C-alpha positions in Angstrom: 17.9 -15.0 -20.2 18.3 -12.8 -23.3 18.1 -15.9 -25.6 14.9 -17.0 -23.9 13.3 -13.5 -24.4 14.3 -13.5 -28.0 12.7 -17.0 -28.5 9.5 -15.9 -26.9 9.4 -12.7 -29.1 10.0 -14.8 -32.2 7.3 -17.3 -31.3 4.8 -14.4 -30.7 5.7 -12.9 -34.1 5.2 -16.3 -35.9 1.8 -16.7 -34.2 0.7 -13.2 -35.2 1.8 -13.8 -38.8 -0.1 -17.1 -39.0 -3.4 -15.5 -37.9 -5.7 -14.2 -40.7 -5.5 -10.5 -41.4 -7.9 -8.6 -39.2 -8.6 -11.6 -37.0 -10.0 -10.9 -33.5 -11.5 -13.1 -30.9 -15.3 -13.0 -31.4 -17.1 -11.3 -28.5 -20.1 -13.1 -27.0 -23.1 -12.0 -25.0 -25.0 -14.0 -22.4 -28.7 -14.2 -23.5 -31.5 -15.2 -21.2 -34.3 -17.3 -22.7 -36.9 -20.0 -21.8 -34.3 -22.7 -21.3 -31.9 -20.7 -19.2 -28.9 -18.6 -20.4 -26.7 -19.2 -23.4 -23.5 -17.4 -24.6 -23.9 -16.4 -28.3 -21.8 -14.4 -30.6 -22.5 -10.7 -30.6 -23.8 -9.4 -34.0 -24.4 -12.9 -35.5 -24.5 -12.9 -39.3 -25.9 -16.4 -40.1 -29.1 -16.6 -37.9 -31.7 -19.3 -38.5 -35.1 -18.6 -37.0 -37.8 -21.2 -36.5 -40.3 -18.9 -34.7 -42.5 -16.3 -36.4 -42.8 -14.1 -33.4 -39.0 -13.8 -33.2 -38.9 -13.0 -36.9 -41.4 -10.2 -36.2 -39.2 -8.8 -33.4 -36.0 -9.1 -35.4 -37.5 -7.3 -38.4 -38.6 -4.5 -36.0 -35.0 -4.3 -34.7 -33.4 -4.4 -38.2 -31.5 -7.6 -37.4 -30.0 -9.9 -40.1 -31.6 -13.3 -40.8 -30.2 -16.0 -43.0 -32.6 -19.0 -42.6 -36.4 -19.1 -42.1 -39.0 -21.8 -41.8 -41.4 -22.9 -44.6 -44.7 -21.4 -43.3 -47.7 -19.5 -44.2 -46.3 -16.0 -43.4 -48.6 -13.2 -42.4 -48.5 -10.1 -44.7 -46.2 -8.2 -42.4 -43.6 -11.0 -42.7 -44.0 -11.6 -46.4 -40.6 -10.2 -47.1 -39.0 -13.3 -45.6 -40.4 -15.4 -48.5 -37.8 -13.7 -50.8 -35.3 -16.1 -52.3 -32.4 -14.4 -50.5 -33.6 -16.2 -47.3 -32.8 -19.9 -47.2 -35.7 -22.2 -46.2 -34.3 -24.2 -43.3 -37.2 -26.6 -42.6 -40.6 -26.1 -41.1 -41.9 -24.9 -37.8 -41.8 -28.5 -36.6 -38.8 -30.1 -38.4 -35.4 -28.5 -39.3 -33.8 -29.2 -42.6 -30.4 -30.4 -41.5 -29.0 -30.4 -45.0 -29.9 -26.7 -45.4 -28.4 -26.0 -42.0 -25.1 -27.6 -43.1 -25.0 -25.2 -46.0 -25.9 -22.1 -43.9 -23.4 -23.0 -41.1 -25.4 -20.9 -38.6 -23.8 -19.0 -35.8 -27.1 -18.7 -34.0 -30.4 -20.7 -34.1 -33.6 -19.5 -32.5 -36.6 -21.7 -31.7 -39.9 -21.0 -30.0 -43.3 -22.5 -29.5 -43.8 -25.4 -31.9 -40.1 -25.6 -32.8 -38.9 -25.6 -29.1 -39.0 -29.5 -29.1 -35.9 -29.4 -31.3 -33.9 -27.2 -28.9 -31.5 -29.8 -27.8 -30.8 -31.3 -31.2 -30.2 -27.8 -32.7 -28.0 -26.8 -29.8 -25.5 -29.4 -31.0 -25.1 -27.5 -34.3 -24.9 -23.9 -33.1 -25.8 -21.8 -30.0 -29.5 -22.0 -29.7 -32.1 -19.8 -28.0 -35.7 -20.7 -27.1 -37.9 -17.7 -27.2 -41.1 -19.5 -26.3 -43.7 -17.5 -24.4 -46.1 -18.7 -21.7 -49.8 -17.8 -21.9 -49.9 -16.8 -18.3 -46.7 -14.7 -18.5 -47.1 -13.5 -22.1 -46.1 -9.8 -21.6 -43.2 -10.7 -19.3 -41.8 -13.3 -21.7 -42.3 -10.9 -24.7 -40.4 -8.2 -22.8 -37.6 -10.7 -22.1 -37.4 -11.7 -25.7 -37.3 -8.1 -27.0 -34.7 -6.9 -24.6 -32.5 -9.9 -25.0 -32.6 -9.9 -28.8 -31.7 -6.2 -28.8 -28.4 -7.1 -27.0 -27.2 -9.1 -30.0 -26.6 -6.1 -32.3 -25.6 -4.0 -29.3 -28.8 -1.9 -29.4 -30.4 -2.1 -26.0 -32.0 1.3 -26.3 -33.8 0.3 -29.5 -35.1 -2.7 -27.7 -36.4 -0.6 -24.8 -38.1 1.8 -27.4 -39.8 -1.2 -29.0 -40.9 -2.5 -25.6 -42.3 0.9 -24.7 -44.3 1.0 -27.9 -45.7 -2.4 -27.2 -46.8 -1.3 -23.7 -48.5 1.8 -25.0 -50.4 -0.3 -27.6 -51.5 -2.8 -24.9 -52.6 0.1 -22.7 -54.8 1.5 -25.6 -56.4 -1.9 -26.2 -57.1 -2.4 -22.5 -58.7 1.0 -22.3 -61.0 0.2 -25.2 -61.8 -3.3 -23.9 -62.8 -1.9 -20.5 -65.6 0.1 -22.3 -66.7 -2.8 -24.5 -69.5 -5.3 -24.0 -68.5 -8.9 -23.1 -67.3 -10.8 -26.2 -66.6 -14.3 -27.4 -63.3 -15.5 -28.9 -63.7 -18.2 -31.5 -60.9 -19.9 -33.5 -61.6 -21.7 -36.8 -59.4 -24.8 -37.4 -60.4 -26.8 -40.5 -64.0 -27.8 -39.9 -64.1 -27.0 -36.2 -65.0 -23.9 -34.3 -63.3 -23.7 -30.9 -64.3 -21.2 -28.2 -61.4 -19.9 -26.2 -62.3 -18.9 -22.6 -60.2 -17.1 -20.1 -57.4 -19.3 -18.8 -57.5 -21.6 -21.9 -54.6 -22.1 -24.3 -55.5 -19.2 -26.6 -57.5 -17.2 -24.0 -54.6 -14.8 -23.6 -56.6 -12.1 -25.2 -58.8 -12.1 -22.1 -56.0 -12.7 -19.7 -53.6 -10.1 -21.1 -55.8 -7.4 -22.6 -58.7 -7.6 -20.2 -57.1 -8.8 -16.9 -59.9 -7.5 -14.8 -62.3 -10.0 -16.4 -60.0 -13.0 -16.0 -62.2 -14.9 -13.6 -65.5 -13.7 -15.0 -67.4 -16.5 -16.9 -66.3 -19.8 -15.3 -69.1 -21.7 -16.9 -67.8 -21.0 -20.4 -64.6 -23.0 -19.6 -66.8 -26.1 -19.1 -68.8 -25.3 -22.2 -65.7 -24.8 -24.5 -66.4 -27.6 -26.9 -65.9 -28.0 -30.6 -68.6 -27.3 -33.1 -68.3 -28.9 -36.5 -69.1 -27.0 -39.7 -69.5 -28.5 -43.1 -69.3 -25.2 -44.9 -68.7 -21.6 -44.1 -71.8 -19.4 -44.8 -71.5 -17.7 -48.1 -68.2 -19.5 -48.9 -66.9 -22.6 -50.7 -64.1 -23.0 -48.3 -64.2 -25.7 -45.6 -62.6 -23.7 -42.9 -59.2 -22.2 -42.2 -57.1 -20.8 -39.5 
């Protein structure tokens, strides 16, 4: 019996010496997202993001990002164009060669890139933070609170969510006092009206919920208008 105990102790010592110095089993956290729930490493260091809304949230939470998509970034995300961030594809198509160099420990998709969820899930734990137009605020709240779990900062996520809710409240108050408006989107040479309940009509549905069912006729009249030139401009249209 004593010999067996000694052998067990020696085996444990050998196993301990063969492990890297400072090694510890990585902790994980279960994250809820649009595709269900996925266990991901807590405090991931090599995160690749294919969703601009998620980049915005991660920037607000001070989270590390390694790979970003090639995209026309808005001014508030211009810092991600810096060379220290690896371009890992576009919003539609990942660059698998870049991913093999980054060796991500977490990949995040959303919206346009959500179609690549299954393929990317074979490379690293993958989250889909897409939002639904008819559940926009609920899905945004989920994304914020779940992202805040990764660095172990749930309180910071709650603070960010409270700030969002205050800003939505201010806009709703102002919208309630405003005259009826028209939401137009310019895409290349087309002008597209966006009515309540349409794909991009979330401004009506979320910020002015009381008027959601107001102008039903505009849904039938939401057709494209072609422009050959913007008034006073040489450009032929833009987003």
